[in-house]
Biopython code that builds the backbone (N, CA, C, O; Angstrom):
import numpy as np
from Bio.PDB.StructureBuilder import StructureBuilder

atoms = [
    (1, "MET", "N", (-74.357, -3.654, 1.002)),
    (1, "MET", "CA", (-73.411, -4.847, 1.311)),
    (1, "MET", "C", (-72.274, -4.179, 1.728)),
    (1, "MET", "O", (-71.880, -3.249, 1.024)),
    (2, "ILE", "N", (-71.627, -4.489, 2.802)),
    (2, "ILE", "CA", (-69.904, -4.112, 2.978)),
    (2, "ILE", "C", (-69.267, -5.096, 2.709)),
    (2, "ILE", "O", (-69.680, -6.251, 2.607)),
    (3, "ARG", "N", (-68.045, -4.630, 2.557)),
    (3, "ARG", "CA", (-67.108, -5.524, 1.932)),
    (3, "ARG", "C", (-65.690, -5.277, 3.453)),
    (3, "ARG", "O", (-65.144, -4.244, 3.840)),
    (4, "LYS", "N", (-65.536, -6.753, 3.939)),
    (4, "LYS", "CA", (-64.465, -7.047, 4.529)),
    (4, "LYS", "C", (-63.584, -7.661, 4.134)),
    (4, "LYS", "O", (-63.795, -8.398, 3.170)),
    (5, "ALA", "N", (-62.276, -7.598, 4.714)),
    (5, "ALA", "CA", (-60.900, -8.117, 4.449)),
    (5, "ALA", "C", (-60.260, -8.470, 5.588)),
    (5, "ALA", "O", (-60.466, -7.498, 6.315)),
    (6, "PHE", "N", (-59.614, -9.248, 6.204)),
    (6, "PHE", "CA", (-59.023, -8.980, 7.372)),
    (6, "PHE", "C", (-57.770, -10.581, 7.213)),
    (6, "PHE", "O", (-58.124, -11.432, 6.396)),
    (7, "LYS", "N", (-56.602, -10.806, 7.904)),
    (7, "LYS", "CA", (-55.462, -11.796, 8.020)),
    (7, "LYS", "C", (-55.788, -11.965, 9.089)),
    (7, "LYS", "O", (-56.603, -11.295, 9.723)),
    (8, "MET", "N", (-55.005, -13.182, 9.546)),
    (8, "MET", "CA", (-54.742, -13.535, 10.914)),
    (8, "MET", "C", (-53.520, -14.869, 10.596)),
    (8, "MET", "O", (-53.424, -15.485, 9.534)),
    (9, "LYS", "N", (-53.062, -14.979, 11.263)),
    (9, "LYS", "CA", (-51.826, -15.612, 11.827)),
    (9, "LYS", "C", (-51.932, -17.151, 12.004)),
    (9, "LYS", "O", (-52.749, -17.310, 12.910)),
    (10, "LEU", "N", (-51.517, -18.296, 11.592)),
    (10, "LEU", "CA", (-52.194, -19.779, 11.760)),
    (10, "LEU", "C", (-50.580, -20.116, 12.432)),
    (10, "LEU", "O", (-49.748, -19.212, 12.367)),
    (11, "TYR", "N", (-50.247, -21.281, 12.990)),
    (11, "TYR", "CA", (-48.932, -21.851, 13.713)),
    (11, "TYR", "C", (-49.070, -22.666, 12.322)),
    (11, "TYR", "O", (-50.096, -23.080, 11.782)),
    (12, "PRO", "N", (-47.275, -22.803, 11.770)),
    (12, "PRO", "CA", (-47.535, -22.826, 10.278)),
    (12, "PRO", "C", (-47.808, -24.976, 10.456)),
    (12, "PRO", "O", (-47.949, -25.480, 9.342)),
    (13, "ASP", "N", (-47.857, -25.840, 11.436)),
    (13, "ASP", "CA", (-47.633, -27.336, 11.547)),
    (13, "ASP", "C", (-49.144, -27.061, 11.854)),
    (13, "ASP", "O", (-49.576, -28.097, 12.361)),
    (14, "LYS", "N", (-50.618, -25.670, 11.733)),
    (14, "LYS", "CA", (-51.447, -26.383, 11.839)),
    (14, "LYS", "C", (-52.576, -26.169, 10.742)),
    (14, "LYS", "O", (-53.722, -26.198, 11.189)),
    (15, "ILE", "N", (-52.443, -25.972, 9.457)),
    (15, "ILE", "CA", (-53.240, -25.952, 8.641)),
    (15, "ILE", "C", (-53.888, -26.912, 8.418)),
    (15, "ILE", "O", (-55.048, -26.586, 8.167)),
    (16, "ASP", "N", (-53.697, -28.133, 8.373)),
    (16, "ASP", "CA", (-54.296, -29.289, 8.209)),
    (16, "ASP", "C", (-55.595, -29.358, 9.068)),
    (16, "ASP", "O", (-56.777, -29.425, 8.730)),
    (17, "THR", "N", (-54.987, -29.320, 10.297)),
    (17, "THR", "CA", (-56.514, -28.993, 11.560)),
    (17, "THR", "C", (-57.699, -27.798, 11.381)),
    (17, "THR", "O", (-58.926, -27.747, 11.471)),
    (18, "TYR", "N", (-56.663, -26.926, 11.094)),
    (18, "TYR", "CA", (-57.698, -25.553, 10.382)),
    (18, "TYR", "C", (-58.696, -25.628, 9.290)),
    (18, "TYR", "O", (-59.740, -25.009, 9.084)),
    (19, "LYS", "N", (-57.849, -26.899, 8.421)),
    (19, "LYS", "CA", (-58.778, -26.712, 7.028)),
    (19, "LYS", "C", (-60.373, -27.862, 7.848)),
    (19, "LYS", "O", (-61.571, -27.925, 7.571)),
    (20, "SER", "N", (-59.770, -28.341, 8.556)),
    (20, "SER", "CA", (-60.709, -29.464, 8.942)),
    (20, "SER", "C", (-61.746, -29.205, 9.868)),
    (20, "SER", "O", (-62.867, -29.691, 10.021)),
    (21, "ARG", "N", (-60.956, -28.121, 10.583)),
    (21, "ARG", "CA", (-62.369, -27.599, 11.829)),
    (21, "ARG", "C", (-63.160, -26.801, 10.752)),
    (21, "ARG", "O", (-64.326, -26.443, 10.916)),
    (22, "HIS", "N", (-62.641, -26.627, 9.965)),
    (22, "HIS", "CA", (-63.681, -25.299, 9.152)),
    (22, "HIS", "C", (-64.642, -26.420, 7.845)),
    (22, "HIS", "O", (-65.488, -26.019, 7.045)),
    (23, "ASN", "N", (-64.280, -27.439, 7.971)),
    (23, "ASN", "CA", (-65.041, -28.169, 6.156)),
    (23, "ASN", "C", (-65.860, -29.305, 7.268)),
    (23, "ASN", "O", (-65.247, -30.366, 7.377)),
    (24, "PRO", "N", (-67.010, -29.217, 8.000)),
    (24, "PRO", "CA", (-67.833, -28.346, 7.633)),
    (24, "PRO", "C", (-67.460, -27.626, 8.943)),
    (24, "PRO", "O", (-66.824, -28.093, 9.888)),
    (25, "ILE", "N", (-68.027, -26.293, 8.795)),
    (25, "ILE", "CA", (-67.919, -25.231, 10.423)),
    (25, "ILE", "C", (-69.436, -25.985, 11.172)),
    (25, "ILE", "O", (-70.104, -26.737, 10.463)),
    (26, "TRP", "N", (-69.764, -25.772, 12.266)),
    (26, "TRP", "CA", (-70.426, -25.946, 13.134)),
    (26, "TRP", "C", (-71.660, -25.532, 13.159)),
    (26, "TRP", "O", (-71.734, -24.357, 13.517)),
    (27, "LYS", "N", (-73.119, -26.250, 12.814)),
    (27, "LYS", "CA", (-73.775, -25.756, 12.280)),
    (27, "LYS", "C", (-74.589, -24.638, 12.767)),
    (27, "LYS", "O", (-75.352, -23.920, 12.121)),
    (28, "ASP", "N", (-74.277, -24.609, 14.112)),
    (28, "ASP", "CA", (-74.609, -23.463, 15.187)),
    (28, "ASP", "C", (-74.092, -22.376, 14.889)),
    (28, "ASP", "O", (-74.807, -21.383, 15.026)),
    (29, "LEU", "N", (-72.635, -22.187, 14.368)),
    (29, "LEU", "CA", (-71.726, -21.053, 13.917)),
    (29, "LEU", "C", (-72.377, -20.906, 12.705)),
    (29, "LEU", "O", (-72.866, -19.781, 12.811)),
    (30, "LYS", "N", (-72.720, -21.383, 11.508)),
    (30, "LYS", "CA", (-73.365, -20.945, 10.529)),
    (30, "LYS", "C", (-74.453, -20.388, 10.602)),
    (30, "LYS", "O", (-74.688, -19.436, 9.857)),
    (31, "ALA", "N", (-75.318, -20.808, 11.446)),
    (31, "ALA", "CA", (-76.704, -20.361, 11.869)),
    (31, "ALA", "C", (-76.286, -18.892, 12.618)),
    (31, "ALA", "O", (-76.770, -17.921, 12.037)),
    (32, "ILE", "N", (-75.558, -18.612, 13.677)),
    (32, "ILE", "CA", (-75.018, -17.435, 13.714)),
    (32, "ILE", "C", (-74.860, -16.372, 12.962)),
    (32, "ILE", "O", (-75.485, -15.332, 13.167)),
    (33, "LEU", "N", (-74.094, -16.510, 12.110)),
    (33, "LEU", "CA", (-73.430, -15.844, 11.129)),
    (33, "LEU", "C", (-74.128, -15.697, 9.955)),
    (33, "LEU", "O", (-73.799, -14.686, 9.336)),
    (34, "LYS", "N", (-75.296, -16.614, 9.255)),
    (34, "LYS", "CA", (-76.590, -15.983, 8.230)),
    (34, "LYS", "C", (-77.129, -15.093, 9.021)),
    (34, "LYS", "O", (-77.566, -14.121, 8.406)),
    (35, "SER", "N", (-77.344, -15.043, 10.870)),
    (35, "SER", "CA", (-78.562, -14.722, 11.436)),
    (35, "SER", "C", (-78.206, -13.385, 11.406)),
    (35, "SER", "O", (-79.127, -12.577, 11.278)),
    (36, "HIS", "N", (-76.749, -12.859, 11.523)),
    (36, "HIS", "CA", (-75.820, -11.673, 11.838)),
    (36, "HIS", "C", (-75.526, -10.983, 10.698)),
    (36, "HIS", "O", (-74.692, -10.107, 10.467)),
    (37, "GLY", "N", (-76.521, -11.635, 9.884)),
    (37, "GLY", "CA", (-76.108, -11.094, 8.285)),
    (37, "GLY", "C", (-74.547, -10.815, 7.579)),
    (37, "GLY", "O", (-74.109, -9.772, 7.095)),
    (38, "VAL", "N", (-73.852, -12.247, 7.726)),
    (38, "VAL", "CA", (-72.833, -12.607, 7.041)),
    (38, "VAL", "C", (-73.337, -13.263, 5.819)),
    (38, "VAL", "O", (-74.111, -14.221, 5.826)),
    (39, "HIS", "N", (-72.746, -12.565, 4.540)),
    (39, "HIS", "CA", (-72.764, -13.657, 3.305)),
    (39, "HIS", "C", (-71.293, -13.754, 2.642)),
    (39, "HIS", "O", (-70.323, -13.174, 3.131)),
    (40, "ASN", "N", (-71.238, -14.483, 1.576)),
    (40, "ASN", "CA", (-69.977, -14.318, 0.934)),
    (40, "ASN", "C", (-68.556, -14.798, 2.004)),
    (40, "ASN", "O", (-67.468, -14.238, 2.138)),
    (41, "TYR", "N", (-68.924, -15.641, 2.442)),
    (41, "TYR", "CA", (-67.615, -15.773, 3.804)),
    (41, "TYR", "C", (-66.713, -16.773, 2.983)),
    (41, "TYR", "O", (-67.030, -17.909, 2.630)),
    (42, "SER", "N", (-65.276, -15.977, 2.705)),
    (42, "SER", "CA", (-64.180, -16.951, 2.163)),
    (42, "SER", "C", (-62.794, -16.590, 3.425)),
    (42, "SER", "O", (-62.601, -15.656, 4.204)),
    (43, "ILE", "N", (-62.083, -17.796, 3.122)),
    (43, "ILE", "CA", (-61.086, -18.084, 4.018)),
    (43, "ILE", "C", (-59.932, -18.334, 3.176)),
    (43, "ILE", "O", (-60.174, -19.389, 2.589)),
    (44, "PHE", "N", (-58.568, -17.800, 2.751)),
    (44, "PHE", "CA", (-57.711, -18.464, 2.158)),
    (44, "PHE", "C", (-56.207, -18.557, 2.706)),
    (44, "PHE", "O", (-55.742, -17.451, 2.983)),
    (45, "PHE", "N", (-55.481, -19.480, 2.889)),
    (45, "PHE", "CA", (-54.571, -19.749, 3.366)),
    (45, "PHE", "C", (-53.142, -19.360, 2.928)),
    (45, "PHE", "O", (-53.464, -20.460, 2.477)),
    (46, "ASP", "N", (-51.703, -18.887, 2.531)),
    (46, "ASP", "CA", (-50.942, -18.655, 2.245)),
    (46, "ASP", "C", (-49.458, -19.274, 2.480)),
    (46, "ASP", "O", (-48.539, -18.510, 2.778)),
    (47, "SER", "N", (-49.251, -20.594, 2.350)),
    (47, "SER", "CA", (-48.519, -20.946, 2.616)),
    (47, "SER", "C", (-46.779, -20.505, 3.199)),
    (47, "SER", "O", (-45.943, -20.945, 3.988)),
    (48, "GLU", "N", (-46.936, -19.377, 2.234)),
    (48, "GLU", "CA", (-45.351, -18.848, 2.051)),
    (48, "GLU", "C", (-45.168, -17.841, 4.187)),
    (48, "GLU", "O", (-44.105, -17.639, 4.774)),
    (49, "THR", "N", (-46.184, -17.592, 4.556)),
    (49, "THR", "CA", (-46.832, -16.614, 5.925)),
    (49, "THR", "C", (-47.158, -17.551, 6.962)),
    (49, "THR", "O", (-46.757, -17.534, 8.126)),
    (50, "SER", "N", (-48.212, -18.671, 6.210)),
    (50, "SER", "CA", (-49.322, -18.817, 7.672)),
    (50, "SER", "C", (-50.279, -17.962, 8.201)),
    (50, "SER", "O", (-50.951, -17.837, 9.225)),
    (51, "TYR", "N", (-49.989, -17.100, 6.505)),
    (51, "TYR", "CA", (-51.379, -15.942, 7.405)),
    (51, "TYR", "C", (-52.496, -16.733, 6.473)),
    (51, "TYR", "O", (-52.111, -17.451, 5.550)),
    (52, "THR", "N", (-53.751, -16.578, 6.736)),
    (52, "THR", "CA", (-54.924, -16.698, 6.333)),
    (52, "THR", "C", (-55.901, -15.407, 5.986)),
    (52, "THR", "O", (-56.212, -14.645, 6.902)),
    (53, "PHE", "N", (-56.368, -15.186, 4.662)),
    (53, "PHE", "CA", (-56.818, -14.280, 4.071)),
    (53, "PHE", "C", (-58.026, -14.404, 4.535)),
    (53, "PHE", "O", (-58.037, -15.509, 5.078)),
    (54, "GLY", "N", (-59.451, -13.733, 4.683)),
    (54, "GLY", "CA", (-60.869, -13.536, 5.152)),
    (54, "GLY", "C", (-61.321, -12.223, 4.003)),
    (54, "GLY", "O", (-61.020, -11.042, 3.828)),
    (55, "TYR", "N", (-62.179, -13.205, 3.408)),
    (55, "TYR", "CA", (-63.364, -12.162, 2.827)),
    (55, "TYR", "C", (-64.808, -12.361, 3.094)),
    (55, "TYR", "O", (-65.381, -13.450, 3.059)),
    (56, "VAL", "N", (-65.411, -11.077, 3.397)),
    (56, "VAL", "CA", (-66.294, -11.166, 3.419)),
    (56, "VAL", "C", (-67.768, -9.934, 3.870)),
    (56, "VAL", "O", (-67.913, -9.229, 4.869)),
    (57, "GLU", "N", (-68.598, -10.103, 2.713)),
    (57, "GLU", "CA", (-69.699, -9.530, 2.961)),
    (57, "GLU", "C", (-71.168, -9.571, 4.028)),
    (57, "GLU", "O", (-72.009, -10.404, 4.367)),
    (58, "ILE", "N", (-70.900, -8.314, 4.253)),
    (58, "ILE", "CA", (-71.772, -8.016, 5.806)),
    (58, "ILE", "C", (-72.841, -7.366, 5.312)),
    (58, "ILE", "O", (-72.965, -6.622, 4.340)),
    (59, "GLU", "N", (-73.884, -7.905, 6.435)),
    (59, "GLU", "CA", (-74.995, -6.273, 5.918)),
    (59, "GLU", "C", (-74.824, -5.135, 7.250)),
    (59, "GLU", "O", (-75.509, -4.115, 7.174)),
    (60, "SER", "N", (-74.057, -5.284, 8.268)),
    (60, "SER", "CA", (-74.047, -3.928, 8.810)),
    (60, "SER", "C", (-72.877, -4.332, 9.914)),
    (60, "SER", "O", (-72.577, -5.397, 10.455)),
    (61, "GLU", "N", (-72.422, -3.146, 9.985)),
    (61, "GLU", "CA", (-70.788, -3.938, 11.052)),
    (61, "GLU", "C", (-71.277, -4.096, 12.342)),
    (61, "GLU", "O", (-70.723, -4.943, 13.042)),
    (62, "ASP", "N", (-72.603, -3.179, 13.004)),
    (62, "ASP", "CA", (-73.196, -3.380, 14.275)),
    (62, "ASP", "C", (-73.259, -4.921, 14.250)),
    (62, "ASP", "O", (-72.570, -5.669, 14.944)),
    (63, "LEU", "N", (-74.193, -5.282, 13.344)),
    (63, "LEU", "CA", (-74.321, -6.934, 13.395)),
    (63, "LEU", "C", (-72.882, -7.849, 13.617)),
    (63, "LEU", "O", (-72.560, -8.638, 14.506)),
    (64, "TRP", "N", (-72.398, -7.520, 12.780)),
    (64, "TRP", "CA", (-71.145, -8.179, 12.227)),
    (64, "TRP", "C", (-70.358, -8.233, 14.205)),
    (64, "TRP", "O", (-69.860, -9.198, 14.784)),
    (65, "ASN", "N", (-70.524, -7.088, 14.608)),
    (65, "ASN", "CA", (-69.786, -7.301, 15.873)),
    (65, "ASN", "C", (-70.402, -7.666, 16.662)),
    (65, "ASN", "O", (-69.701, -8.057, 17.596)),
    (66, "LYS", "N", (-71.400, -7.770, 16.832)),
    (66, "LYS", "CA", (-72.465, -8.439, 18.117)),
    (66, "LYS", "C", (-72.085, -9.616, 17.997)),
    (66, "LYS", "O", (-72.146, -10.275, 19.035)),
    (67, "ILE", "N", (-71.400, -10.551, 16.354)),
    (67, "ILE", "CA", (-71.092, -11.866, 16.609)),
    (67, "ILE", "C", (-70.010, -12.379, 17.848)),
    (67, "ILE", "O", (-69.912, -13.527, 18.282)),
    (68, "ALA", "N", (-69.435, -11.486, 18.166)),
    (68, "ALA", "CA", (-68.134, -12.181, 19.187)),
    (68, "ALA", "C", (-68.801, -12.134, 20.409)),
    (68, "ALA", "O", (-68.245, -12.829, 21.260)),
    (69, "SER", "N", (-69.744, -11.586, 20.767)),
    (69, "SER", "CA", (-70.644, -11.485, 21.739)),
    (69, "SER", "C", (-71.165, -13.111, 22.386)),
    (69, "SER", "O", (-71.262, -13.582, 23.519)),
    (70, "THR", "N", (-71.432, -13.646, 20.929)),
    (70, "THR", "CA", (-72.256, -14.912, 20.998)),
    (70, "THR", "C", (-71.439, -16.137, 22.024)),
    (70, "THR", "O", (-70.216, -16.162, 22.159)),
    (71, "ASP", "N", (-72.218, -16.936, 22.571)),
    (71, "ASP", "CA", (-71.795, -18.105, 23.153)),
    (71, "ASP", "C", (-70.774, -19.152, 22.007)),
    (71, "ASP", "O", (-69.642, -19.629, 22.094)),
    (72, "ILE", "N", (-71.643, -19.179, 21.163)),
    (72, "ILE", "CA", (-71.254, -20.058, 20.054)),
    (72, "ILE", "C", (-69.682, -19.593, 19.733)),
    (72, "ILE", "O", (-68.663, -20.185, 20.086)),
    (73, "CYS", "N", (-69.758, -18.674, 19.159)),
    (73, "CYS", "CA", (-68.800, -17.753, 18.550)),
    (73, "CYS", "C", (-67.301, -17.724, 19.573)),
    (73, "CYS", "O", (-66.221, -17.824, 18.990)),
    (74, "LYS", "N", (-67.333, -17.580, 21.133)),
    (74, "LYS", "CA", (-66.380, -17.578, 22.206)),
    (74, "LYS", "C", (-66.023, -19.063, 22.274)),
    (74, "LYS", "O", (-64.840, -19.402, 22.321)),
    (75, "LYS", "N", (-67.064, -20.001, 22.279)),
    (75, "LYS", "CA", (-66.954, -21.463, 21.903)),
    (75, "LYS", "C", (-65.650, -21.961, 20.876)),
    (75, "LYS", "O", (-64.642, -22.602, 21.176)),
    (76, "TRP", "N", (-66.124, -21.355, 19.434)),
    (76, "TRP", "CA", (-65.287, -21.571, 18.692)),
    (76, "TRP", "C", (-63.776, -20.805, 18.957)),
    (76, "TRP", "O", (-62.748, -21.477, 18.873)),
    (77, "TRP", "N", (-63.730, -19.503, 19.249)),
    (77, "TRP", "CA", (-62.396, -18.991, 19.380)),
    (77, "TRP", "C", (-61.675, -20.064, 20.408)),
    (77, "TRP", "O", (-60.479, -20.286, 20.221)),
    (78, "LYS", "N", (-62.211, -20.592, 21.254)),
    (78, "LYS", "CA", (-61.292, -21.067, 22.586)),
    (78, "LYS", "C", (-61.058, -22.658, 21.663)),
    (78, "LYS", "O", (-59.943, -23.161, 21.800)),
    (79, "ASN", "N", (-62.027, -23.382, 20.800)),
    (79, "ASN", "CA", (-61.337, -24.319, 19.644)),
    (79, "ASN", "C", (-60.554, -24.209, 18.767)),
    (79, "ASN", "O", (-60.073, -25.256, 18.334)),
    (80, "MET", "N", (-60.237, -23.256, 18.325)),
    (80, "MET", "CA", (-59.494, -22.576, 17.685)),
    (80, "MET", "C", (-58.244, -22.052, 18.054)),
    (80, "MET", "O", (-57.539, -21.810, 17.075)),
    (81, "ALA", "N", (-57.780, -21.817, 19.050)),
    (81, "ALA", "CA", (-57.067, -20.755, 19.648)),
    (81, "ALA", "C", (-55.658, -21.907, 19.705)),
    (81, "ALA", "O", (-54.534, -21.491, 19.422)),
    (82, "GLU", "N", (-55.850, -23.088, 20.027)),
    (82, "GLU", "CA", (-54.512, -23.677, 19.626)),
    (82, "GLU", "C", (-53.514, -23.949, 18.190)),
    (82, "GLU", "O", (-52.363, -24.364, 18.057)),
    (83, "LEU", "N", (-54.576, -23.492, 17.212)),
    (83, "LEU", "CA", (-53.803, -23.201, 15.775)),
    (83, "LEU", "C", (-53.113, -21.910, 15.514)),
    (83, "LEU", "O", (-52.069, -21.713, 14.892)),
    (84, "MET", "N", (-54.001, -20.967, 16.186)),
    (84, "MET", "CA", (-53.401, -19.675, 15.596)),
    (84, "MET", "C", (-53.154, -18.481, 16.744)),
    (84, "MET", "O", (-53.321, -18.753, 17.933)),
    (85, "GLU", "N", (-52.790, -17.289, 16.364)),
    (85, "GLU", "CA", (-52.188, -15.928, 17.239)),
    (85, "GLU", "C", (-53.381, -15.738, 17.762)),
    (85, "GLU", "O", (-54.239, -15.370, 16.960)),
    (86, "THR", "N", (-53.766, -15.901, 19.078)),
    (86, "THR", "CA", (-55.096, -15.208, 20.111)),
    (86, "THR", "C", (-55.053, -14.114, 20.766)),
    (86, "THR", "O", (-53.970, -13.771, 21.240)),
    (87, "ASN", "N", (-56.037, -13.425, 20.925)),
    (87, "ASN", "CA", (-55.980, -12.765, 22.340)),
    (87, "ASN", "C", (-56.461, -13.135, 23.521)),
    (87, "ASN", "O", (-57.467, -13.842, 23.583)),
    (88, "ALA", "N", (-55.686, -12.625, 24.826)),
    (88, "ALA", "CA", (-56.413, -12.819, 26.003)),
    (88, "ALA", "C", (-57.423, -13.844, 26.066)),
    (88, "ALA", "O", (-57.316, -14.948, 26.599)),
    (89, "ASP", "N", (-59.127, -13.007, 25.031)),
    (89, "ASP", "CA", (-60.122, -13.521, 25.147)),
    (89, "ASP", "C", (-60.263, -15.272, 24.221)),
    (89, "ASP", "O", (-61.163, -16.111, 24.195)),
    (90, "TYR", "N", (-59.252, -15.219, 23.742)),
    (90, "TYR", "CA", (-59.651, -16.287, 22.766)),
    (90, "TYR", "C", (-59.559, -15.863, 21.485)),
    (90, "TYR", "O", (-58.852, -16.514, 20.715)),
    (91, "SER", "N", (-60.087, -14.978, 21.133)),
    (91, "SER", "CA", (-60.320, -13.952, 19.704)),
    (91, "SER", "C", (-59.248, -13.790, 18.848)),
    (91, "SER", "O", (-58.245, -13.218, 19.274)),
    (92, "PRO", "N", (-59.300, -14.281, 17.482)),
    (92, "PRO", "CA", (-57.941, -14.448, 16.799)),
    (92, "PRO", "C", (-57.066, -13.302, 16.998)),
    (92, "PRO", "O", (-57.774, -12.449, 17.533)),
    (93, "VAL", "N", (-56.248, -12.984, 16.890)),
    (93, "VAL", "CA", (-55.274, -11.951, 16.322)),
    (93, "VAL", "C", (-55.498, -11.354, 15.056)),
    (93, "VAL", "O", (-54.854, -11.774, 14.094)),
    (94, "SER", "N", (-56.611, -10.109, 14.865)),
    (94, "SER", "CA", (-57.028, -10.046, 12.784)),
    (94, "SER", "C", (-56.470, -8.289, 12.977)),
    (94, "SER", "O", (-56.401, -7.438, 13.863)),
    (95, "MET", "N", (-56.179, -8.436, 11.637)),
    (95, "MET", "CA", (-55.681, -7.254, 11.159)),
    (95, "MET", "C", (-56.835, -7.199, 9.910)),
    (95, "MET", "O", (-57.246, -8.113, 9.195)),
    (96, "GLU", "N", (-57.170, -5.833, 9.936)),
    (96, "GLU", "CA", (-58.458, -5.528, 9.097)),
    (96, "GLU", "C", (-57.742, -4.653, 7.658)),
    (96, "GLU", "O", (-57.034, -3.669, 7.868)),
    (97, "LEU", "N", (-57.995, -5.095, 6.335)),
    (97, "LEU", "CA", (-56.883, -4.921, 5.623)),
    (97, "LEU", "C", (-58.330, -3.528, 4.599)),
    (97, "LEU", "O", (-59.518, -3.843, 4.532)),
    (98, "GLU", "N", (-57.999, -2.684, 4.216)),
    (98, "GLU", "CA", (-57.969, -1.447, 3.585)),
    (98, "GLU", "C", (-58.434, -1.667, 2.294)),
    (98, "GLU", "O", (-57.531, -1.575, 1.463)),
    (99, "GLU", "N", (-59.146, -1.835, 1.998)),
    (99, "GLU", "CA", (-60.008, -1.904, 0.463)),
    (99, "GLU", "C", (-59.199, -0.612, -0.520)),
    (99, "GLU", "O", (-59.357, 0.564, -0.192)),
    (100, "VAL", "N", (-58.481, -0.925, -1.531)),
    (100, "VAL", "CA", (-57.847, 0.025, -2.704)),
    (100, "VAL", "C", (-58.750, -0.367, -3.912)),
    (100, "VAL", "O", (-58.735, 0.491, -4.794)),
    (101, "PHE", "N", (-59.424, -1.301, -4.135)),
    (101, "PHE", "CA", (-59.762, -1.455, -5.615)),
    (101, "PHE", "C", (-60.258, -2.145, -5.604)),
    (101, "PHE", "O", (-59.944, -3.230, -5.116)),
    (102, "HIS", "N", (-61.938, -1.698, -6.473)),
    (102, "HIS", "CA", (-63.162, -3.019, -7.044)),
    (102, "HIS", "C", (-63.509, -2.788, -7.704)),
    (102, "HIS", "O", (-63.886, -1.652, -7.992)),
    (103, "LEU", "N", (-63.583, -3.801, -8.356)),
    (103, "LEU", "CA", (-64.412, -3.850, -9.807)),
    (103, "LEU", "C", (-65.758, -4.805, -9.623)),
    (103, "LEU", "O", (-65.479, -5.924, -9.191)),
    (104, "ASP", "N", (-67.003, -4.594, -9.844)),
    (104, "ASP", "CA", (-68.122, -4.963, -9.751)),
    (104, "ASP", "C", (-68.346, -5.535, -11.224)),
    (104, "ASP", "O", (-69.431, -6.027, -11.536)),
]
sb = StructureBuilder()
sb.init_structure("model")
sb.init_model(0)
sb.init_chain("A")
sb.init_seg("    ")
for serial, (resi, resn, name, xyz) in enumerate(atoms, 1):
    if name == "N":
        sb.init_residue(resn, " ", resi, " ")
    sb.init_atom(name, np.array(xyz, "f"), 0.0, 1.0, " ", f" {name:<3s}", serial, name[0])
structure = sb.get_structure()
Protein backbone atom coordinates (compact mmCIF):
# COMPACT_ATOMS: atom_id res chain seq x y z
CA MET A 1 0.00 0.00 0.00
CA ILE A 2 1.25 3.49 -0.87
CA ARG A 3 0.56 6.28 1.64
CA LYS A 4 -0.10 9.77 0.28
CA ALA A 5 -0.70 13.06 2.04
CA PHE A 6 -1.62 16.41 0.53
CA LYS A 7 -3.12 19.76 1.39
CA MET A 8 -5.67 21.96 -0.37
CA LYS A 9 -6.88 25.48 0.41
CA LEU A 10 -10.56 26.12 1.17
CA TYR A 11 -12.14 29.53 1.06
CA PRO A 12 -12.49 30.52 4.74
CA ASP A 13 -16.29 30.72 4.82
CA LYS A 14 -16.90 27.46 2.92
CA ILE A 15 -16.00 24.73 5.44
CA ASP A 16 -19.62 23.95 6.36
CA THR A 17 -20.57 23.49 2.71
CA TYR A 18 -17.40 21.44 2.12
CA LYS A 19 -18.31 19.15 5.02
CA SER A 20 -21.91 18.73 3.87
CA ARG A 21 -20.83 17.80 0.34
CA HIS A 22 -18.58 15.07 1.73
CA ASN A 23 -21.12 13.61 4.15
CA PRO A 24 -21.92 11.52 2.31
CA ILE A 25 -19.92 11.81 -0.89
CA TRP A 26 -21.66 10.76 -4.07
CA LYS A 27 -22.10 7.00 -4.36
CA ASP A 28 -20.68 7.08 -7.90
CA LEU A 29 -17.56 8.88 -6.70
CA LYS A 30 -17.08 6.43 -3.85
CA ALA A 31 -17.36 3.56 -6.32
CA ILE A 32 -14.74 5.15 -8.61
CA LEU A 33 -12.34 5.64 -5.71
CA LYS A 34 -12.75 2.06 -4.52
CA SER A 35 -12.46 0.60 -8.02
CA HIS A 36 -9.21 2.54 -8.50
CA GLY A 37 -7.54 1.08 -5.42
CA VAL A 38 -8.24 3.82 -2.85
CA HIS A 39 -8.37 2.81 0.82
CA ASN A 40 -8.40 4.55 4.19
CA TYR A 41 -9.08 8.05 2.84
CA SER A 42 -9.47 10.89 5.36
CA ILE A 43 -9.58 14.68 5.07
CA PHE A 44 -8.94 17.00 8.03
CA PHE A 45 -9.41 20.78 8.30
CA ASP A 46 -7.12 23.37 9.90
CA SER A 47 -9.33 26.33 10.84
CA GLU A 48 -6.34 28.62 11.44
CA THR A 49 -5.12 28.35 7.83
CA SER A 50 -8.23 27.10 5.96
CA TYR A 51 -6.16 24.22 4.59
CA THR A 52 -7.43 20.69 4.39
CA PHE A 53 -5.03 17.83 5.00
CA GLY A 54 -5.76 14.66 3.06
CA TYR A 55 -4.42 11.21 3.83
CA VAL A 56 -5.05 8.24 1.58
CA GLU A 57 -3.69 4.75 1.01
CA ILE A 58 -3.61 3.62 -2.61
CA GLU A 59 -2.75 0.43 -4.46
CA SER A 60 -0.88 2.17 -7.28
CA GLU A 61 0.04 5.65 -8.51
CA ASP A 62 -1.21 4.71 -11.97
CA LEU A 63 -4.71 3.84 -10.73
CA TRP A 64 -4.75 6.95 -8.50
CA ASN A 65 -3.86 9.19 -11.44
CA LYS A 66 -6.53 7.62 -13.67
CA ILE A 67 -9.27 8.83 -11.32
CA ALA A 68 -8.74 12.38 -12.62
CA SER A 69 -9.82 11.37 -16.13
CA THR A 70 -13.18 9.92 -15.07
CA ASP A 71 -16.35 11.87 -15.80
CA ILE A 72 -17.56 11.57 -12.20
CA CYS A 73 -14.31 13.03 -10.85
CA LYS A 74 -14.50 15.97 -13.27
CA LYS A 75 -18.11 16.57 -12.25
CA TRP A 76 -17.09 16.45 -8.56
CA TRP A 77 -14.29 18.96 -9.13
CA LYS A 78 -16.68 21.37 -10.84
CA ASN A 79 -19.15 20.95 -7.98
CA MET A 80 -16.43 21.77 -5.43
CA ALA A 81 -14.75 24.64 -7.34
CA GLU A 82 -16.72 27.38 -5.58
CA LEU A 83 -15.38 26.19 -2.23
CA MET A 84 -11.63 26.03 -2.80
CA GLU A 85 -8.66 27.11 -4.85
CA THR A 86 -8.71 25.29 -8.18
CA ASN A 87 -6.79 24.97 -11.43
CA ALA A 88 -8.25 25.93 -14.81
CA ASP A 89 -9.76 22.42 -15.22
CA TYR A 90 -11.48 22.76 -11.80
CA SER A 91 -9.12 20.26 -10.19
CA PRO A 92 -8.14 21.39 -6.70
CA VAL A 93 -4.83 23.11 -6.24
CA SER A 94 -3.13 20.37 -4.27
CA MET A 95 0.31 20.23 -2.70
CA GLU A 96 1.68 16.77 -2.06
CA LEU A 97 3.41 16.38 1.30
CA GLU A 98 6.56 14.40 1.86
CA GLU A 99 6.42 11.60 4.41
CA VAL A 100 9.20 12.06 6.96
CA PHE A 101 8.13 9.49 9.57
CA HIS A 102 5.89 6.42 9.78
CA LEU A 103 5.27 3.97 12.61
CA ASP A 104 3.45 0.72 11.90
